[in-house]
Each structure stands twice: as structure tokens, then as C-alpha cells.
C-alpha positions as CSV (number, residue, x, y, z in Angstrom):
1,M,-15.2,42.4,36.0
2,E,-14.2,38.9,37.5
3,I,-11.5,37.4,36.1
4,T,-10.8,33.0,36.4
5,D,-8.3,31.3,35.0
6,E,-11.3,29.2,33.8
7,P,-10.6,27.9,29.9
8,L,-13.0,29.4,27.9
9,V,-13.4,26.3,25.1
10,V,-13.1,22.6,27.5
11,V,-13.1,19.9,24.8
12,D,-13.9,16.7,25.7
13,A,-14.2,13.1,25.0
14,D,-18.1,13.8,24.0
15,Q,-16.5,16.6,21.1
16,I,-13.9,14.8,19.5
17,S,-14.7,11.5,18.1
18,I,-11.6,8.9,19.0
19,G,-11.3,6.1,16.1
20,L,-13.2,5.6,12.7
21,N,-15.8,7.2,12.5
22,P,-16.9,7.1,8.7
23,K,-19.0,11.0,8.5
24,E,-16.4,12.2,10.3
25,L,-14.4,11.3,7.7
26,W,-16.3,12.1,4.7
27,A,-16.6,15.6,6.1
28,H,-12.6,16.3,6.3
29,R,-12.5,14.5,2.4
30,E,-11.2,17.7,1.2
31,L,-8.2,17.8,3.5
32,L,-7.6,13.9,2.7
33,Y,-8.3,15.0,-1.5
34,F,-5.5,17.7,-0.2
35,L,-3.1,15.4,1.6
36,T,-3.5,13.4,-1.1
37,W,-2.0,15.1,-4.2
38,R,0.3,17.6,-2.1
39,D,2.1,13.8,-1.9
40,V,1.8,12.9,-5.5
41,K,3.6,16.5,-6.5
42,V,6.1,16.3,-3.5
43,R,7.8,13.2,-4.2
44,Y,8.4,14.1,-7.8
45,K,9.4,18.0,-6.8
46,Q,12.7,19.0,-9.0
47,T,13.5,15.9,-10.6
48,L,13.9,16.0,-14.0
49,L,12.1,13.0,-15.0
50,G,9.5,14.0,-12.5
51,A,5.9,10.9,-13.5
52,M,8.2,9.0,-15.5
53,W,10.3,7.3,-12.4
54,A,6.7,5.9,-12.2
55,L,7.8,4.0,-15.6
56,L,11.5,3.4,-14.8
57,Q,11.6,2.0,-11.6
58,P,9.3,-1.0,-12.0
59,L,11.4,-0.9,-16.0
60,L,14.4,-1.1,-14.6
61,L,13.6,-4.0,-11.9
62,M,11.6,-6.4,-14.7
63,L,15.1,-5.7,-16.9
64,I,17.2,-6.9,-14.3
65,F,15.8,-9.9,-12.7
66,T,14.8,-11.1,-16.1
67,F,18.1,-11.4,-16.4
68,V,19.5,-13.0,-13.3
69,F,16.0,-15.4,-12.5
70,G,15.3,-15.6,-16.2
71,R,18.9,-16.1,-18.5
72,L,20.4,-17.1,-14.9
73,V,18.3,-19.2,-12.3
74,G,16.2,-20.0,-15.5
75,V,12.4,-18.9,-13.3
76,K,9.0,-21.5,-14.5
77,S,7.2,-18.1,-15.7
78,E,3.7,-19.7,-15.6
79,G,3.5,-20.0,-19.6
80,V,3.8,-16.3,-20.0
81,P,7.4,-14.7,-21.3
82,Y,9.0,-14.1,-17.8
83,P,9.3,-9.5,-18.0
84,L,5.5,-9.7,-18.3
85,F,5.4,-12.4,-15.5
86,A,8.1,-10.4,-13.8
87,F,6.3,-6.9,-13.9
88,A,2.7,-8.1,-13.7
89,G,3.4,-8.8,-10.0
90,L,6.0,-5.8,-9.5
91,L,3.3,-3.6,-10.1
92,P,1.6,-4.5,-7.0
93,W,4.1,-5.7,-5.6
94,M,5.8,-1.6,-5.7
95,F,2.6,0.0,-4.4
96,F,2.0,-2.1,-1.6
97,A,5.7,-1.6,-0.6
98,N,6.0,1.9,-1.5
99,A,2.2,2.7,0.9
100,V,3.7,0.9,3.7
101,T,6.9,2.4,3.7
102,N,5.4,5.9,3.2
103,S,2.4,6.1,5.5
104,G,4.2,4.1,8.1
105,N,6.5,7.8,8.3
106,S,4.1,9.6,7.4
107,L,2.4,10.8,10.9
108,V,6.1,11.9,12.1
109,S,6.6,13.5,9.0
110,N,3.7,15.5,10.1
111,S,4.1,16.4,13.3
112,N,4.0,20.1,13.1
113,L,0.7,19.1,11.5
114,I,-0.9,16.9,14.2
115,K,0.2,19.3,17.1
116,K,-1.6,22.0,15.7
117,V,-5.6,21.1,14.6
118,Y,-8.2,18.7,15.2
119,F,-8.8,16.0,12.7
120,P,-8.6,12.8,11.8
121,R,-5.1,11.7,12.0
122,I,-6.2,8.1,10.5
123,I,-6.8,10.2,7.5
124,I,-2.8,11.4,7.0
125,P,-2.0,7.3,6.8
126,T,-4.8,7.3,4.2
127,A,-3.5,10.2,1.7
128,S,0.2,8.4,1.2
129,V,-1.5,4.9,0.8
130,A,-4.0,7.4,-2.4
131,A,-0.5,8.8,-3.5
132,G,0.3,5.3,-4.7
133,L,-2.7,4.8,-6.6
134,V,-1.5,7.4,-10.0
135,E,1.8,5.3,-10.0
136,L,0.1,2.4,-9.7
137,G,-2.3,3.1,-12.7
138,I,0.2,4.8,-14.4
139,G,2.0,1.5,-14.6
140,F,-1.2,-0.3,-15.9
141,L,-1.0,1.1,-18.7
142,L,2.4,0.2,-19.7
143,L,1.8,-3.5,-18.5
144,I,-1.4,-3.2,-21.1
145,V,1.7,-1.7,-23.5
146,L,4.0,-4.9,-22.6
147,M,1.5,-7.3,-23.5
148,F,0.5,-6.3,-26.3
149,Y,4.3,-6.4,-27.5
150,Y,5.0,-10.3,-26.2
151,G,1.7,-11.1,-28.1
152,V,-0.6,-11.8,-24.9
153,G,-4.4,-10.0,-25.2
154,L,-6.3,-8.5,-22.9
155,H,-9.3,-11.2,-21.7
156,L,-12.6,-10.8,-19.3
157,S,-10.7,-11.8,-16.5
158,L,-9.5,-7.9,-15.9
159,L,-13.3,-6.7,-14.7
160,L,-12.2,-7.9,-11.6
161,L,-9.5,-5.8,-11.2
162,P,-11.2,-3.0,-9.8
163,L,-11.4,-6.0,-7.1
164,L,-8.7,-7.1,-6.2
165,L,-7.7,-3.2,-6.1
166,I,-9.2,-2.7,-3.2
167,L,-8.4,-5.9,-1.0
168,L,-4.2,-4.3,-1.8
169,T,-5.4,-0.8,-1.2
170,L,-6.2,-2.4,2.1
171,L,-4.1,-4.6,3.1
172,A,-1.3,-1.4,2.4
173,L,-3.7,0.8,4.4
174,G,-4.0,-2.0,7.5
175,V,0.1,-2.5,7.4
176,G,0.7,1.4,6.6
177,M,-2.1,2.7,9.9
178,W,-0.4,-0.2,12.3
179,M,3.7,0.9,11.0
180,S,2.4,4.6,11.2
181,A,1.3,4.0,14.7
182,L,4.2,2.2,16.3
183,N,6.2,4.9,14.2
184,V,5.4,7.5,16.8
185,K,6.3,5.8,19.9
186,Y,9.4,4.1,18.6
187,R,11.1,5.7,16.3
188,D,13.2,2.3,15.7
189,V,10.1,1.4,13.6
190,R,11.4,4.1,10.4
191,Y,15.0,1.9,10.1
192,A,13.0,-2.5,10.3
193,L,10.9,-0.9,8.4
194,P,13.0,-0.9,4.5
195,F,14.5,-4.1,6.4
196,L,10.6,-5.8,6.6
197,I,9.7,-4.4,3.0
198,Q,13.0,-6.4,1.8
199,L,11.8,-9.5,3.5
200,W,8.3,-9.8,2.9
201,L,9.2,-9.1,-0.6
202,F,11.2,-12.3,-1.4
203,A,8.3,-14.5,0.5
204,S,6.4,-13.2,-1.8
205,P,5.7,-15.3,-5.5
206,V,6.4,-12.0,-7.2
207,I,9.7,-12.9,-9.3
208,Y,8.8,-16.8,-8.7
209,P,6.0,-19.2,-9.1
210,V,4.6,-20.3,-5.8
211,P,6.3,-23.6,-5.6
212,G,4.1,-26.5,-4.8
213,R,4.6,-28.2,-1.7
214,W,4.4,-25.1,0.0
215,R,1.7,-22.9,-1.5
216,W,-0.1,-24.5,2.1
217,L,2.7,-21.9,3.6
218,M,3.2,-19.2,0.9
219,A,-1.2,-18.4,1.3
220,L,-0.2,-17.0,4.8
221,N,1.5,-14.4,3.4
222,P,-1.7,-12.6,2.0
223,M,0.3,-11.2,-0.2
224,T,0.8,-14.5,-1.9
225,G,-3.3,-14.3,-3.4
226,I,-3.0,-11.1,-4.0
227,V,0.1,-11.3,-6.7
228,Q,-1.3,-14.3,-7.9
229,G,-4.8,-12.7,-8.6
230,F,-3.5,-9.7,-10.5
231,R,-1.8,-12.0,-13.1
232,S,-4.9,-14.0,-13.5
233,A,-7.0,-11.2,-14.0
234,F,-4.3,-9.6,-16.6
235,F,-3.4,-13.1,-18.3
236,G,-6.4,-14.7,-18.6
237,R,-5.5,-18.1,-15.7
238,P,-7.6,-19.7,-13.5
239,F,-7.7,-18.0,-9.9
240,D,-6.9,-19.4,-7.0
241,W,-9.8,-17.9,-5.3
242,S,-9.2,-20.3,-2.1
243,T,-6.0,-18.2,-1.8
244,L,-7.0,-15.4,-2.8
245,G,-9.9,-15.5,-0.7
246,L,-7.9,-16.7,2.4
247,S,-6.0,-13.3,1.6
248,A,-9.3,-11.7,1.7
249,V,-9.8,-12.4,5.4
250,I,-6.2,-11.6,7.1
251,T,-6.0,-8.4,5.1
252,L,-9.2,-8.0,7.1
253,M,-8.5,-9.1,9.7
254,I,-5.2,-7.1,9.7
255,L,-7.4,-4.2,8.5
256,V,-9.5,-4.4,11.8
257,F,-6.7,-4.6,14.5
258,S,-4.6,-1.6,13.1
259,T,-8.0,0.8,12.9
260,F,-8.2,-0.9,16.8
261,T,-4.8,0.3,17.6
262,F,-5.0,3.5,16.0
263,S,-8.3,5.2,18.0
264,R,-6.1,3.5,21.2
265,V,-3.1,5.5,20.7
266,E,-4.3,8.5,18.3
267,R,-5.2,10.4,21.4
268,S,-1.5,10.6,22.3
269,F,0.6,11.6,19.3
270,A,0.1,15.0,19.5
271,D,2.0,14.5,23.5
272,V,4.0,11.8,22.0
273,I,5.2,13.0,19.1
């Protein structure tokens, strides 16, 4: 029997789909489900309060911002009680900030999994973003309770909430996927990301309304239209469709760019991670 040094199995580019392949992603949907729930469980593992932190974090921030900006500074809240105004902005923002941070570090955190077996790498940052939807859903329930407490009723505009949620999720996925790809090669991203997220917070109308003279500039921030859209949906206020449309366009551009960038460097993840 002749012994050769040739490998028994050769895996070439035709056998592995590089980039965003909907059929391949659907085939690995169970892995996405598993990783999502793993992230949800690990997030509050060995904590005394468990999932209660999903309520306490935005609630405590709302109280702090209400005291500082609502009472001391006297920031206007567009005819809505400031605690509701702040909480409605904090919910989408905290989901976005946590999703970008967790997905940005997700590839490095799952380096052992990436080295052992092939699967679409995009599933890892996607699972980190999807895990945050559980906390966001809990926060929405608390917001509705606060609305009844302050005597603010529900409106038909809430029917547009799923569209806003999809737009917010796509933006978080686009930014998080881009950060995760950069973090594999440049570990500085891990340290710079929290600082950039904090700067982005104060550049977004989360704790203050959009000033009229700077509306055109802030509209370039995709979170501006999204945060305003969430407040309009909950409080029945007119939608700023031009700003929201611009946010949707910028979000899609970020998502396309991030997907293209991710697919180009995906092949080398196992080598450099």
C-alpha cells in the first residue's frame, strides 16, 4: 500500500461560502439560537438580581438624568414628563450601546470556537446583538408601566414600533460587525470602543431634545432619527420622516459596508485571532 503525503480531504473556496449567504445562515439557524441564549444566560450568571438588572440599569440612569438635567439644568422635554422623555431615549440607546460593545468583542471572546469548526462567522456578532433584544423587551414593559403612572396613554403610532426596532437592530449589527472585524486584528478597539460609545451618547438626543439650529447636523447621526422615532411612537407625536428616512439610508449604508468588510477578512480570522 502506497503512502502519500497528500491530504485526504481538500477544502477549497468553492466548498466554503465566504460572506453573507442567506441559505447558509438559515442552515445554521439553530447555532444562532444556541449562541443567543447562551449570551443571555451568561450575562446574568452568578448575579443576585439576575434579569432585574435589565430594569435597574435604565431606571437608575433615568433617575440620575432626571435630577441633573431635568431638575438642575432644566432641559425641556417636549411636553412629556422628563422621566418618560429620558427613559424612552435610554431604552434604544442602551440596547445599541450594549449590542455594539458585546458584538465588537464577540469574535475575540469566541476564539476557541472559531479555531475548531467552520460556520458563518457573522453568526457570532449577530447572536450578541440578538441577545440584547430580551433586555429591550423587558425595558419596554417598564416604560408602558411608567406611562400609565404619569397618565400618558397608548397611541396607534405604537404599530410602527416593530419597524423602528428592525432599523435599530440593523444599525447595531452593522456597527458591531464592523467593530468585531477590526478587533480581531487591532485589539485597541476593545479599549477605544467604550470611550467612543460615551461620545456617541452625548452626540445623540437621548437626554435632550434636538436643538433647532443644529437639527441638520444631528440628522447625520443615525441614532437621532431612531431615538426620535421611538419617542414619537410611544407618545403619539408627529414623526420627523425626513430625519428618520436619512437614518434608514445611513443604517443601510453602514450595514452593507460592514458586511463587505467582514466578508473580506473573515477567511483570516482563525489565523490572527
